C-alpha positions in Angstrom: -9.1 11.6 -7.8 -6.2 11.4 -5.8 -6.6 9.7 -2.4 -5.1 11.5 0.5 -4.4 9.7 4.0 -4.3 11.6 7.1 -2.6 10.4 10.0 -3.2 12.9 13.1 -4.5 12.7 16.1 -6.0 15.9 17.1 -9.7 15.5 15.8 -9.9 19.3 15.4 -7.0 19.7 13.0 -7.5 15.9 11.0 -11.2 17.1 10.6 -9.7 20.6 9.2 -7.5 19.4 7.0 -10.1 17.0 5.7 -12.9 19.3 5.0 -10.1 21.7 2.9 -8.9 19.0 1.0 -12.1 17.6 0.1 -13.1 21.5 -1.2 -10.3 20.8 -3.7 -11.9 17.7 -4.4 -9.3 15.0 -2.7 -10.8 11.8 -1.5 -9.4 12.2 1.9 -9.4 9.5 5.2 -8.4 9.6 8.7 -6.6 7.1 10.5 -9.2 5.7 12.9 -6.6 3.1 15.0 -3.5 3.9 15.8 -2.3 0.9 16.5 -2.9 -0.5 12.9 -1.8 2.6 10.4 -0.2 0.5 7.9 -3.5 -1.7 7.7 -6.0 1.0 6.6 -2.9 2.6 4.4 -3.0 -0.7 2.7 -6.8 -0.6 2.6 -7.0 3.2 1.5 -4.6 2.9 -1.2 -3.4 6.6 -1.1 -1.4 8.9 -3.4 -0.2 10.8 -0.7 0.1 10.7 3.5 0.0 13.6 5.5 1.8 12.1 8.7 2.1 13.7 12.2 5.5 12.5 14.3 3.5 12.5 17.5 1.3 9.5 17.4 -0.5 7.3 20.0 1.4 3.8 20.3 4.3 4.5 17.7 5.9 8.0 16.6 4.8 9.0 12.6 8.9 8.1 12.5 7.9 4.3 12.8 4.7 4.7 10.2 6.6 6.3 7.4 9.4 3.6 7.4 7.1 1.1 7.4 4.6 2.7 4.6 8.5 2.9 2.8 8.6 -0.7 3.1 5.8 -1.3 0.5 5.3 1.7 -1.1 6.4 5.1 -2.4 3.9 7.5 -1.7 4.5 10.9 -1.4 4.5 11.4 2.3 4.3 14.9 4.2 4.8 15.4 7.6 3.1 17.6 9.8 4.2 18.4 13.0 4.9 21.3 15.9 8.6 19.6 16.4 10.0 21.7 13.3 13.4 21.9 14.8 16.8 21.2 12.5 17.3 17.5 14.1 13.0 16.6 13.1 13.4 17.9 9.8 16.6 15.5 9.1 14.8 12.5 11.1 11.9 13.3 8.6 13.7 13.4 5.5 15.9 10.2 6.8 13.0 8.1 7.5 11.5 8.7 3.7 9.4 11.4 4.5 9.0 13.7 1.0 8.5 17.2 2.9 7.7 18.8 6.4 5.5 21.3 7.3 5.1 22.9 10.9 2.4 23.7 13.2 0.1 25.8 13.1 0.0 26.1 9.6 -2.2 28.1 6.6 -4.1 25.7 5.1 -4.1 27.4 1.9 -0.2 26.8 2.4 -0.9 22.9 3.1 -3.2 22.5 -0.4 -0.3 24.1 -2.1 2.4 21.5 -0.7 0.1 18.7 -1.3 -1.0 20.1 -5.2 2.9 20.4 -5.8 4.0 17.1 -4.1 1.5 15.3 -6.4 2.2 17.0 -9.2 5.9 16.1 -9.4 5.1 12.0 -8.4 2.1 11.6 -10.7 2.3 13.7 -13.3 4.5 11.6 -15.6 3.4 8.1 -14.7 0.1 6.4 -13.2 -0.4 6.2 -9.9 1.6 3.3 -7.8 -1.1 0.5 -6.6 -1.0 -2.0 -3.9 -3.1 -5.0 -3.7 -3.0 -6.4 -0.2 -4.1 -9.7 2.1 -3.3 -11.6 5.0 0.6 -9.4 5.2 1.4 -9.9 1.4 1.4 -7.0 -0.6 2.1 -6.4 -4.4 3.5 -3.2 -5.6 1.9 -3.0 -9.3 4.1 -0.6 -10.3 7.2 -2.3 -9.8 5.7 -6.2 -9.3 7.6 -6.2 -5.8 6.0 -8.6 -3.3 6.5 -8.1 0.4 5.2 -9.7 3.4 5.1 -8.5 7.0 7.6 -6.2 5.7 10.0 -8.8 4.1 10.7 -8.6 0.2 9.8 -11.9 -1.6 11.2 -12.3 -4.9 8.8 -13.6 -7.6 8.8 -15.0 -11.5 7.1 -12.3 -13.6 4.2 -15.6 -14.3 4.4 -16.0 -10.3 3.6 -11.6 -10.1 1.1 -12.4 -12.3 -1.0 -15.4 -10.7 -0.7 -13.3 -7.1 -1.9 -10.5 -9.0 -5.2 -12.2 -10.5 -5.1 -13.7 -6.9 -5.5 -10.4 -4.9 -7.7 -8.5 -7.7 -10.2 -11.3 -6.5 -9.5 -11.7 -3.1 -12.2 -13.5 -1.5 -13.5 -15.3 -4.9 -12.3 -18.4 -6.6 -10.4 -18.3 -9.6 -10.8 -20.8 -12.2 -8.3 -22.3 -13.5 -9.1 -21.7 -17.4 -9.0 -17.8 -16.1 -5.4 -18.2 -14.8 -4.2 -20.1 -17.3 -5.2 -17.6 -19.6 -3.1 -14.7 -17.7 -0.2 -17.1 -17.9 -0.7 -17.3 -22.1 -0.6 -13.4 -21.8 2.8 -13.7 -20.9 3.9 -15.4 -24.2 4.8 -18.6 -22.9 3.1 -22.0 -23.6 0.9 -23.0 -20.9 -0.9 -26.4 -20.2 -2.4 -27.7 -17.1 0.7 -29.0 -15.1 2.4 -25.8 -16.2 -0.3 -23.8 -13.9 0.3 -26.5 -11.3 4.1 -26.2 -11.2 3.8 -22.2 -11.0 0.6 -22.5 -8.2 3.3 -25.0 -6.1 6.3 -22.7 -6.7 4.1 -19.6 -5.1 2.7 -21.5 -2.7 5.9 -22.6 -1.7 7.8 -18.6 -1.0 4.5 -17.6 0.5 5.2 -20.4 3.2 8.8 -19.4 3.5 7.7 -16.0 4.4 5.3 -16.7 7.1 1.7 -17.5 5.1 1.1 -20.6 5.1 -2.5 -22.3 3.4 -2.2 -18.5 1.7 -3.5 -19.9 -1.7 -6.0 -22.1 -0.8 -8.0 -24.9 -3.8 -11.6 -25.0 -4.5 -11.4 -28.4 -6.0 -12.8 -28.4 -9.3 -13.3 -25.3 -9.5 -10.1 -23.4 -8.6 -7.8 -21.2 -6.3 -8.8 -18.8 -3.9 -7.4 -16.2 -1.6 -9.0 -14.4 1.6 -8.5 -12.4 4.7 -7.6 -14.4 7.5 -10.7 -13.9 10.2 -9.9 -11.3 12.8 
């Protein structure tokens, strides 16, 4: 079941689109906080975004640019401003298509189906793991921290993936060593410590000090900072 995120501040339009797409079997969510679109995007991890241009706080171009920093998910702009300049801007900001308001819901669902088919028929949908400003894209192994890319080795990426998948839980050193062992390289206790410390230094340099916590005698964990 594909997940679709609606970023539309008109509750009537958002509700109608949500009900229509759900009738087609999609899992659909509407943005609740228009000052935190990227955070809700990361939490829902959609396969397609329907994005209005005129929004509270920041416009759709801003949020499309922010989404493009961490994901290549298809973005369909929904807008009443469908002049040539806005069409060009939408594409330049990373949008994949544009649908002018008012639109027919059947036309919308046809566009949605076509975009999903083009994006995912020949591969799995991209998956994102996020915590505290760090976003790991499993489809290409890239890490971004507050929008800036951080280079990781394969082992560092594997360890971070394991910690993010178990976010809020302690991951034992044995589990982490097993994850490294699958990389076909010899691993001992010291090798694990070296990799964890190197990953910590990269995260700290990117603005996330103390991101990986040690639980003595148990292992390591990452968790969302308190609000």
